[in-house]
N, C-alpha and C positions, 0 to 999 in steps of 0.2 A: 717807714722809714722813718716821720710822724718828723714837724715846722719845724724840731731846734735842734742841731746838734749837741745836745747836757756833752759829754767825752769830747773833754779836751784835745783836740792834737797832737804832742806833744812830741820827735821822733828826736833823736839822736844815737849818735853810732862808737862808738869806743876804741880807733884805731893811731896810735902813738898816744904822745907825752898830754897828758893834759893843764890846760893852762888855770889857773884861779880859779879863773873865774870871771865867767863869761861875759863877750866881746861879739858887736858886728864885725861881720866880715863880707866876705863874698866868696858864690860857690869856689870859684878853682883855686884859692885859696886855703880850701877847704878841703877840695880832691871832691869837687862833690857835680853832678851836671845841674846846669842851671836850667837846661835842655827838660827838662825832667824833671824839677825845680816846678818851673810856667803849669808840665802836662798835669801836675802831680795839682795846684790851683784854681785850674782847669775843668780839672773833676771833679772839686766840690764846689766851683765856683758854677756853672753850670743846675749840681741840683738844687742849689737855691735858687738860682731862677726854676727851673721849674716848679716849685713848689715844696718840696716831697725832700727843705731841710729850711728850715726857719731861718738858719747860724747857725755859722763856726768865725773858729776862730782856729791856726796851725804854727807852733815854730817849726822851727828845723836848726839841728846847729851840731856844728862836728865841728872836733877838735876844739872846744872851744866859741868856734866861730861860731855868730845867732846868720844862716846865710836866708833865711825864710822867715819871714814876721809880716801873713796877712794875715784878710778878717773879712767879715761877706756876709750878707744879709743886715737885718735889724733889732733891735731889743725887743721886738714886734709887733709883731703881724699890722699895729694899727696901720695906715700908710705916708706919719708925718712922726710913730718910729723916729727917732736918732740913730745912724747908721751904725753895727756889732765896730766896734774897735781890736786895733789888733790888742787891749790890756783889757777888751771890759771884762765881766766879774761874770761868770756860768755861775750855774750851780753846779758839781761833782758831779754829784750822785754817788758807787761804789767807786769811784776812785779814791772819796774820802778813809776806805776801810785802810788805802798797807798805810797810811797818817797816823791813822789810829795804832795804827803794828807799830808805829817811827815812834811813839811816845812810848808801844808798851817798852820797846827795848832797849831804852834811855835809860828804865827800869832794871833789864837783864843786864845790860850791861856796870850799873853802876851797888849790883849786888844790895837791890829791892828788894826786885822778883827771881824765883827760878824756875827756867822751862817746863822742871820734870817736876813739880808741885803739883799737887793739885790744885784744880778748881774753890778746890768746898775749903781749900785753907786761909787763902782769902777770902772771900765769899763764904761761910759758915749754913745760911742759907737753902746756899747748892749741891746737898748733899740727898741721902739714901738713895739705895741701888747701885748704877751705876752709873750714878748722879758722881759717885767716891773714884773712881775712873780716867774720869775725865781732868787731861792733865793740861797747864799753862799752853804748853806751845801743838796743841788740838788746836784752838782756840786761835790759831795760828793758819793752823796746816787744814785751816773745813774738815776736820776728823774726828772730830766731837757727835757727833751723832743728831746737834738740833735743828732746827729748823728751820730755815733761809728764813721765811719771814713766821708771828703765830698762828694761828690761825682765828682768834680774832683780830687777827692786825684792821682790820676799815672798822672795825664797830669801835677802838680804840683811839682813833686814827678819827675817826665820825665825830669822839663827847674827844679830841682836846688830848688824850690821856697824857702828862709827866714821861720822861725819858722812869721814874721810877716807876710806876703798872706795867710800862711794857718789863723794867726786872723780876721785880714782881710773879712777871705769870712768867718771862723764862724758866725761873729758877722750878717753878714746878711738871713745866712743861714736858711729858713723852718727849723721848729721847727717841730714835729714827733708827740706829744700831748702834753697837757698842760700840764705846768708845775708843777708837784709834783700826777701826777696821777697815771703813768705808772711805771715802771721800767723796760731800758732799756740801760742796756754798751753804754757807749758812750767815745770815745779816746779825744774827741772836750772840754766833759766839764772838761776835767783835763786841755784839755788849757789851757784853760779862770783863772783855778783855775792859774795854773801857770801867770801867765799870774796878775792877784792879787798880790800873792808875791813879784813879781818881782815890780810894780807899788808902794805895799805900802813901799818897801822896798828901788828901787833904787837902784839897788843888780842884777846882770843878776843870776840866777834861780840856775841854775850848782855852780857858787861859795856862793850863800845864803846856798844850800847845804853842805860843805864839807865845812867853814869856822864855818854853826849851828850843824851838826850836823855827817858826819863827820871825820873831827876831831877830837870833842870828845869820840868818843864815841874809834877813834883809828883808824874806818874805812879807813883803810890809800891803797888797792886795788878800791875803790868805788871812781866812776864822772862823773859824766851828760855827754855823750860826748865823749870821747876816751885820755879826760884829759893828754895830752901829748902823747899817746901810738902810736906806730904803728901796722896797721891794721895786720901783720904778727903777732906779739906776740900774737891775738886769737884767738878767737878758731872760730872756721868759722859755718857761719849758712848756712842752707842747703839753695838750687835752690826754691825762692817760687815757692807755685804749680798758671800756670798761667803763668808766666813771659815769654815772649821770652829773650832769656837767652842774647844775647845785653841789654835790659833794664836791666838784673836783674844784667851785671856788672855798667852798669853806676847809678843804684839810686837804688837798692835794700843791701839789711841787712847787706850782704860786701861791699857795695863801703865805699870807703874814703867821698864823700855826707852822706849819714846815721849815716853810724860808728861816724862822726862829729857833727852831726848836732845840736843832745842834744832836742829830743823831751823829755815835760812833760809825758807820754804818753807812751812812751815804748824803751828812746837813754839811757837809766841804761848800766855801765861795772858793776864787779861784783865780788867774789867771794862764798865761801862753811861757806868760815870763815867768811865776812864782812858780809853773810845775816847771818848769824845764833849769832852775836852780836847783830844785828837789833832785832831781837828775840827776842835774851834774855833779852835786853830792857826791849822789853811787857810783858816781864814775869817776870821780877823784879822790875812792880813799874815805867819805863821810868829811875831804876837806871841802870852804872856800870860804874864800875872799881871806886865808888868811884862818881861817879858826876852822881849828875840830867839835865840829857839831858828833857825828858820834867816830862808834874809833872805827878802826881794822877788824875788827871781830865778826863787831854787830854785820857792815855794812857786806863784808866775810856771810856770815846767817844768812841773810835778810835774801842773799841771788842766787844762794847755793837753791840745788832741786833738792 
């Protein structure tokens, strides 16, 4: 399972009316079992104590009431490392992808991007052959035919390549299947979605997300990339399976290069509270704290199969 739980657990259940924003509460007021919540915490604690998991944080909320918010382990394997707090900052890995989708969908609801347009309409270099058939919605549905990772992914990371080089290669890499014909998890499609946001707004994705999502929602501990933090203040990620230790140090998930590259498919940092705010916003029709950040139509589109 690895020494660190990168994926932060945020659980919200939708029943009855929701509150304008999350508030502390007791399990009984939210209709939840305190014994079961304690059991869940015990299971995670056992994983940390066994060494199978290095660190974790969990937040559970229902009816707008936070009924469990706890943390486990230390920031790193060092014996004197600080303990993880309920709102310690984790690298979110692929939880980053739906945040990138949120950014693109804001442009869709504002009429700046159409899901039915071809990707080449916004990114002319992504054209030729069946690439012209890839629609913007295919990038979000993982039906574009693009690979999850580029064939030269490791070499690019070893060379500390900028995102522009990942983009250049994605624009010419062969599709795995005709667009729309199959589902295949694809990080490179999310990269193209991010590039559409940047070109349509003239703003870096990390800055757009901060101004349009994180700041309005009060997600004060969220950033694409490091956001000015020191890597030593973050929960460490486990060693990458199959990587040479030297490579892991140079371009692995704890390296300065990877932590601040801000990959739109895996480079976001955040906390349990911030993620809970975002999830609560989607449960409450796109509104949080009296602010309508996403339209109801966007919420419906993003939560429909």
